C-alpha positions in Angstrom: 0.1 0.2 -0.1 2.9 2.4 0.9 4.5 1.7 -2.2 1.1 2.3 -4.4 0.7 5.7 -2.4 4.5 6.7 -2.9 4.1 6.1 -6.8 1.0 8.2 -6.8 2.5 11.2 -4.9 5.4 11.0 -7.5 3.2 10.9 -10.5 1.2 13.7 -9.1 4.3 15.8 -8.9 5.4 15.0 -12.5 2.2 16.0 -13.8 1.9 19.4 -11.9 5.0 20.7 -12.9 4.6 23.8 -15.2 6.5 24.2 -18.7 5.7 27.8 -19.3 7.4 29.8 -22.1 7.3 32.9 -19.8 9.9 31.7 -17.0 12.7 33.9 -18.1 13.3 37.3 -16.5 13.1 40.1 -18.8 16.7 41.5 -18.5 16.0 45.0 -19.1 19.4 46.6 -20.2 18.9 49.9 -17.8 16.9 51.1 -15.0 17.2 54.7 -15.3 17.0 56.9 -18.4 17.9 60.6 -18.1 17.0 62.9 -21.1 17.6 66.9 -20.5 15.1 69.3 -21.3 15.3 69.1 -25.0 14.3 65.5 -24.9 15.3 62.7 -27.2 15.3 58.9 -28.1 16.4 56.0 -26.6 16.2 52.3 -26.8 16.6 49.5 -24.3 17.0 45.9 -25.1 15.6 43.1 -22.9 16.7 39.1 -23.0 12.7 38.1 -24.3 10.3 39.5 -26.3 7.3 38.1 -24.2 6.9 41.1 -21.8 4.4 44.0 -21.7 4.0 46.8 -19.8 1.7 46.3 -16.9 2.1 49.5 -14.9 2.5 53.4 -15.6 3.6 55.9 -12.9 3.9 59.9 -13.9 5.3 62.0 -11.3 4.1 59.8 -8.5 1.0 59.1 -9.6 -0.4 55.8 -11.2 -2.0 56.0 -14.1 -5.2 53.8 -15.4 -5.6 52.7 -18.5 -8.5 54.6 -18.9 -6.7 58.0 -18.5 -7.8 60.3 -21.7 -4.5 62.0 -21.5 -2.5 58.7 -22.1 -3.4 56.3 -25.1 -2.8 52.7 -24.0 -1.8 50.6 -26.9 -2.8 47.3 -26.8 -1.4 44.1 -28.7 -1.8 40.3 -28.8 -3.8 38.9 -25.9 -5.1 42.4 -24.8 -1.5 43.2 -23.4 -0.6 46.7 -23.2 2.7 47.4 -25.8 2.8 51.0 -25.8 1.6 54.1 -24.4 1.6 57.6 -26.1 0.9 60.9 -24.7 1.4 65.0 -25.8 5.0 64.5 -24.4 6.2 61.0 -24.3 5.7 57.8 -26.3 6.9 54.3 -25.1 6.7 51.5 -27.5 7.5 47.9 -27.3 9.3 46.4 -30.5 10.4 42.9 -30.0 13.2 42.7 -27.5 13.3 46.5 -27.4 11.9 49.3 -25.6 11.9 52.5 -27.5 11.2 55.6 -25.6 10.7 59.3 -27.2 10.3 62.4 -24.9 9.6 65.9 -26.2 11.2 69.1 -24.7 10.1 70.1 -21.2 9.8 73.5 -21.0 8.1 73.5 -17.7 10.2 74.6 -14.4 9.6 71.0 -13.0 11.4 67.5 -13.8 9.2 64.9 -15.1 9.7 61.2 -14.0 7.9 58.0 -15.4 8.1 54.7 -13.9 7.2 52.0 -16.3 7.0 48.4 -15.2 7.2 45.5 -17.7 6.2 42.1 -16.6 6.5 38.6 -18.2 4.5 36.2 -16.6 5.7 36.3 -12.8 9.0 38.4 -13.4 8.8 42.1 -13.2 11.2 44.8 -14.2 11.3 48.7 -13.9 12.8 51.5 -15.6 12.6 55.1 -14.5 12.9 57.6 -17.0 13.8 61.2 -15.6 13.5 64.4 -17.8 15.5 67.8 -16.6 13.5 70.8 -16.8 14.5 73.9 -18.8 16.3 76.4 -16.4 
C-alpha cells in the first residue's frame, strides 16, 4: 500500500510541473534613463520578447488605462505594448523598449516609472527628464 501511495504522489508531482514559455526574467538593459530638457530618443534592450507593460506611474501618480491623457496601445492577448501622450511615447518592438520624449519647457522635472511584466517576472525603468532652466 505504501508503494502505491508513493508512486501516486510521485506521478502527481510530475504532472503538476509547469512548462510555461514565460519563465525567464526580462533582463532590461538599464533601470534609469535620463533626458535633458530637450528630450530625445532612447532604446533599451531586453532578453526576451514576451513581456508587456503592466503599470505606468507619472510624477508619483499611477495612471489608469482609461486616463484620457494617455493612450494605452494593446497588442496580442490585450496586453499593453505601448503608451502615447502629448510629450512621451513608449513602445515595445520585439526585444526593444523605445522611448521618445519631447522637450520639457516646464520648470519642474518629469519622472515616469514603467513596469514591465513577463509572467511572474517584473522589471522597471525610471525615465527622468530635467526641466528647462
